[in-house]
N, C-alpha and C positions, 0 to 999 in steps of 0.2 A: 900265471908271473912264475917268475924264476924262482929255484927254493933259496937261494942268497936273500931274498925279499921274506919269504916267510919265515926264514933265522933269526931276522933282525926284528921282527913283529913279534914274534915268543917272548923275546930278550928282555923288549921293552915288556910286554904285558907282567911277565915274571918279576919285573924291578918294583911294580906299582904295589906289590902284595908281599915285599921284603919285611916290613915296617908290620903288620898285621900281626895282632896277636894270637894265637892260637887256639884253638876250639875247647874251651871247658868240659869235662866230662860232669854228670849230672851230680856225683858224688861230691865234686867238688865245688860244683853253684852251691850244692845246701850247705856247704860249711860257710857261716857267715863271719865270719872273724874278721875276713879285710872290711866290713861295716865299719866295724871298733876302730878301723885305722883311719878310716875318711872321715874323722869325726871331728868336728874344728876344736884344736888347743882350747882350755881356760884357764884363768888359774882359779888355785885352790882356796883362795880366800875370796874369790868372787863366788864358788860354789857354795861356801860357808855360811855366807850373808846368806844366798837365797834361800838355803835350805831352813833357818834361822825365821825368815818372813814368813813362809809358806804355815811354820810348823807353829808360829803365832797367831793364824786366822782361823784354826781349828781348836784352839783351846777349850772353847764355849764348846765343842760339838760333844754330846755324851758320848760314851761307849755302846755298842751293841753288844748285849750279852746273849744272842742268841733266842732269846724267849721272847716275846711279844707280850705286853701286858695289855690286857681288856679293857674299854672306857669304863665309868664306873656306873653311869645309864646302862650298859648291859650286863653288868652283876647285879643291878637291885633288880633290874625286871625279869630278869631268866632265874626261876628257882635250881639249884644246887643239883635236887632230883631227878629234873626234865632238861638239863644240858645238852647238851647233843655234844657225843663222841667224836674226833675225827683222827685219822691215824696222824703216826709221825711225818709222813711224806707230805701229805695234804696240808701238815700245819708250817713244815717247813716251807712250803709253796705260797699259804696264804697269807697275805698281809694283813686280815680284819677276819675276825671268824664271821661267819653267817648267821642272822639273828631270823627266829623263827614266832611268827604269829599265830594268837593262839586259835581254834577251830582249824588251823590249817590241814590236819590231820582227815578233818569229817568229812572230806570230798572222797575219800577212798575209804570209809567205811561201808558204803550202800554195797550190796551183792549186784555182779557182774547182770547184765542183760541175758537172758533165757539167749538168744541167738548165739550170744557170744561163747555159753559157756558150752552149746549143746553141737561146736566149730569139731571135728575129728581130728584126734593130734596125726592124724596121716595125712593131712593136708599143710601142716605147719612146712615150713622149711625150715633145713638144718643150717642153724647158724654157724658154727664150722664152716660150713660150705654156700657159703651167700650165694657163690651163681651157678650152683647145678640145681636145678629144678626135675621134678617126677616125670619120668621119659610117659609114663600110663596116666595120661589124659582120660578122664571120664567122656564117654565118647555121649552126644547132644545130636539131637535131630535136628535136621533146617527146617526152615518155613517152606512154605510150597512154593512162593516168589522165588526162591534163592536157588531152591534146586532146580526150576525151570532157566534160570540162568548160566548155569554150569556149563561150561563147554562139553557137546560130545566126540569122544573122539572117531577118527573115520574106521572103520574095519579095511583090512586090506582086499577085499572086494569092491568094495566103492574106490579105493584108487586107483586098482587095472582100468576101473570102468572110466573114471576120468576122465584119465591120462589114454585110455583107448580111444574117446571120444575125441578129446585133442587133437590127438594125432592124425585120426583118421578124415579131419574135418576140412575143407578146402575150402575155400571159397569159389562160388563160379560165376558170379554176377559184382554187377559195377568196377570200380575201379580198380579192387583190390583182389580182383578175378582169379583164379589157381595160385594165390596163394593161401600155406598150408598154417596149421596152427594160428588163428587169429582167433578174437572171441567172434562167436555166431550171432546174427542179428536176431532178439526174442520172437518170437511169434507172433503173430498181426502185426508187427512193424512196415509190412508191405503191404497190408491193404488198406484202401483207401476209398473213400466215403466222401458225398458231397456234403460242406459244411449247410447247416439250417440256417436260413435265410430269417433276419429279425425287422418286424415292420419299423419304417422309421415315421410311419404316419401319428400327427399330433392329436393329441386328446385335449380339445376344443368345444367348450358349452356354446349352447345355441347365441348368445348374445355376441362372446367374441366371434362366430361366424357370420354375422352380421355385421358388425363393425369392419372383419377382413374385406366381408362384399361391397362395401362402400368406399375402404379405401384402394380397393380392384379396381372399382367402376371411376372414381376420379383417376387415377394412374394411367386409366385404358381411354380417356377423353383426353390425356392433356396430350396421349401420340395422335389424337388426329388434330389435322390444320384445321383452327374456325374459320369460316369465311366470313370477312368480312364486306358487309352491305355496301357498295360508293354514295359516299351522300348524293341527293337530289342537288343541280345546282338550282333548281328553284323548289324551295319548301316553305310550306306554310308560316312555318315560326318565321324562316327569315324574310318571308313578305309583307310577314306584321311588324319588325323593327322599322324596316325600310317605310312602311307606312306613315308608326309614330313618329322617327325622325324629319319624315319629311312634314307631317303637321306642324309638328315646333317650329322649325324653318319657316313655313312659311305666315306663320303667326307673331313670331318676334320680328321679322325682317318684316310683315309690314308694319309693326307698331313703330319701330325705328326712321321707315324711310317718309310716312304717312303719317304717325302722329296719335291713328287711331283712336282718338279721344283722349281725354286728361284724368287720370285719375289723381284723387285727393294725395296731395303731398303729406308724409308721416309727420308729428308734430317731435317738435325738437326735445330731446333730454338736456337736463339739466348740466350733465357731462360736456354737453356740443354747445351749450349758451356760456358756459364757465370758459372756454378755451377760444369762443366768438371774440368775447369780450378783452382775454389778453391780445389778440391780434389787433383788436381795434387800437388798443392803450399803446401802443408800440410807436417809440419815434418814429421820425423819418430816419431812414438810411441805418436803421439799430441791424447789427450783425446777428444772424440768425445761423441757426445748427440743426442742419436736417440727414438724415441716417437715413438711407434706404436701404432695407433688410428686409426683402422679401425675393422669391424665385419669380424667375418670365415665366413659367406656365401661369400663375395667378395675378400678373400685370396685367389684364382684362379691367381684374374688380379692381386693383391697387390704387390703378392710376386712376377710375373714376371717385375712389374712396378722398384720395388724397388732390386733387383737382383743386378741389373747393375752397381749401384752406391754403393750397399752396399759392394761389390767384390772387385770393384777399392778403398774403404779404406782398407778394408782386405789387397788387394795386396800392399798397403804404408805401412803396420802396424799399421793402428790405432787403437788406444784403445778405446772399444767401452763401453758405457755405455747406457742401457736401460729402457726406464720408459713409463708409460701409464694411463691414467686417466680412460680407460673400464678394467673391473673384467678381460676381454680377452684376453689383450693385450699382458701379461708376458706370458701368456703360445704358442698365437702366436710367441713370439719373438722367446724363447727358441726351438720353431717347426721351422723356418724360418733357424735358423745357424743349426740345426741337418741335413735336408732334402734338401734345395735350396744351402747354404754353409756350405757343410758337408769337401768339400775337402780343405779347408780353415783350420780347421781341431782347430778351436778357444776354448779357455779352461776358465770355470768361475774361477774369481778370479785372472786369470791372463791376457789376453788378451781382454777381456771384461769381463762385469759385471752386475746384472741386480736387479735392484731397486727393482721393483714390480709396485704394485697398489700405485697410487697417489689417494686418495678420495676427494671429494670439488669441483671439477669442476673446474669453474674458479677462487673461492677460494683457494681452495686448491693450484693450481700453481703460484697464486698472490705468497702466503707462502714460496712455494719453489725456487720461484725466488727472495726472499728477502736474507732468511734462506735454502739452500738445505742441510745442513747438520743437521739442526734440526728436518726439516720436517719428512727426510727420512733419518734416522740412519744406516738402517739396510739394507741387499741385501736380494734376492725371498730366500735363505738358510735359514737364518738368524744369517749370520755371520756381521761383522762391515765392510759393505760395502764402509766405508771411510780410511779406512786401506789398502784396497786392492792395487793392483799397477796400475791399471785405474785409483784411485779416489785419489793417495796419495798425487798429487802437486795440487789438486781442493779444493778450497775453497767455490770459488762463481761462477755461473753459466757463469760468464764474464772469469773465468779462461777456460772454452770449447775452443776447435780451430775450432767448428763448430757444429752448431744445426743443427739435420733434423727431420723433420715431416712428419711420412709417413700416409696417412689418406686419406680416402675417403665422409670424411662429411665438407661440408664446414664451418660449424658454429664451429666447433674443431677445425681448422685451424685458423679460426677469434678470438676465446679465446685464442690460443697461439702466435698470432702475438702481441694483445692486451694487453696482462699482462706480457710475457714474453718477447719480444721484447725490451720495455724499458729498461728494467735492463740486457741486455746484454754489452753493451756499447761498442761495436764494433765488437763484433764475430758476423759473418754472420750468416743467418737464411735459411735454404732452405728449399722447401716443395718438397715432389713425392705425385701425387693425380692419386685418378682415372677419368678417361675420364668424370663422368657425374660430377666429382664439380670441372674441370677445369675449365669451364667459370665464374665461383662465386671466385676462388683462383686468377687467372690469371692479375685480376686489382691490385692487391699489390706487386707486380713485375713493374707494369707501369705505377705507379702513380710513382710522383713527392715530394718531397725523394722513392725512392724503400724503401718500405718494408719488401720486401723477397727479397735474395741471387739471388734463382734461382728459378727454376721450370722443373721436370717431371711429363707428365699427361699422363699417357693410355699406351696403348702396344706398338704403333707408335713412341712414344719421347723414350720411356724405347729403342727400336728399333734403334733407332739412336744414344741414349748414350754407347750405347753397338760396336755400330759400330765407334764410336767415341777412345773406350778405345782398339779396334782392339781384343777384348775377348767375343767369344758368349756367351750368356748365355739364360735364358726360352724367354727371349721379341724375340728374331731372332730367337730360335726354334717356338715361337710360332707365328712369325711374316707370314711363309707361310701357314698354319693352319690354321688363322685367316681368310687371305686373301680369301684362299679355301671357308669358312665358307660362309664368306659376297658374293662373288659371288654366291655359290647355292641356300642364302637367296634369292636374287637377281632375281635367275633364276625360283626360285619357285613362289615366287610373280608373274611374268610375266605371268607365266606359268596358274595361278589361274586366274588370270586377262582377258584372253583370254577365257579359261572356262566358267567365271563367261556372258561376256558380249553374246557369243554363248547361252548360258543355257539362258537369258534373252531376245533374240530377238525371241527365240523360242514358248517361253512363250507367249510373246505379241502377236506373230501369231495367238498364239491354241486360246486365248483370243478373239482374234479380227474376227475368223471365230465362233465361238459358239456365238456372238452378231448376225453375220449375220442371221445364221440358226432359233433364238429366233426371 
């Protein structure tokens, strides 16, 4: 920058410090007269009034004489002859004289121990020079293990030897070959030896070895494919099956075709007779509800058992209504009317009506028992079922003259009895069952009060019911064949048991002979 600018800046800086006071010397700083000058001025009257107030506060305070009085209790307890004397300096500093207990000096009356009195005066440190200790220490012997730990100073000859070895050693092998002043390898590090072989054989007991051999044998056999012998097209067992089936077919077929003699009909039971009387007492054109609740596989037996009582109803001109909780039930009902009861020539919509399939199982049955017209309004052909002649006078289930269940399942019969029977209000409920379901349904008839009005179970009871009406039907036609088939089955079982007994004894004798020769 130009010199004019520097000069101008210097003048400005100097002007800033013109009003600053000059530095005081140390002697002037010690003079405190200036402190009195800055003290605020007060009127003398105020100072006088303040002094009087302060002096009045300390009027009752006793003056200090410099001599402290001892408490009375201390003067009474301590005799004058034994009082402790204090120097004038200690008396001035102490505010209260210390007291002394009896027997306090007895602690130091005993003689000092021998080890303390035997201490040499030379071992005592001068009190005037506490930091100075004796230069002459008594020599002591170090234990052997401490002497062994003392470092041994290397001699000059050893240093020369070590230095010479380090300087002269040059590596002559490995990646450091040709380099001097390196640590040499220890002796024996380059010597190699074979590692010892360790045995990995397990210590196995004889019993464990036995189990291992069995497992090994099983595993080895799994790898070998097993040859499956081809079955003979004509085996003795297969031939025997066909022979038994052929014998039964011949006997049963001949009985159906040619009669084969007349077996006596079984006696009717009480439940058969009660149901027969109920049908016989029905008025003409009485509405009857029939539930077909069996599977197609058992239609042969069920059609024969139900043929007698349905024929009896048709003979009395009863108006029939069919329903089923099984999807195949309505078709089975139509087939039954068109085949088994074809001679009665019932017409749909006039003498009978088929309501079709009732879904919902127990809930559906309960709803149907409460409101039948609402739940099943249409027939199987889509027409208004309740406008037909069989249902024109029926509003509720209690309006039917008879409710008949044809079933092969005891659970289905139980649902009908539990859900429908309480809503019948006196209308009789009968059951036509298969022979296998009869043992579980019969207790409903034998109970008190009776939950069902009557029961027909199996072909024998169906034949007995037909015998009561003097109208032959399927049960009587099957009765002879049924008896012949059962008789033939018993004969086959008897012959098979005899053959098996003879063959078993023959094989047993042969096995005993083989053991004797062995």
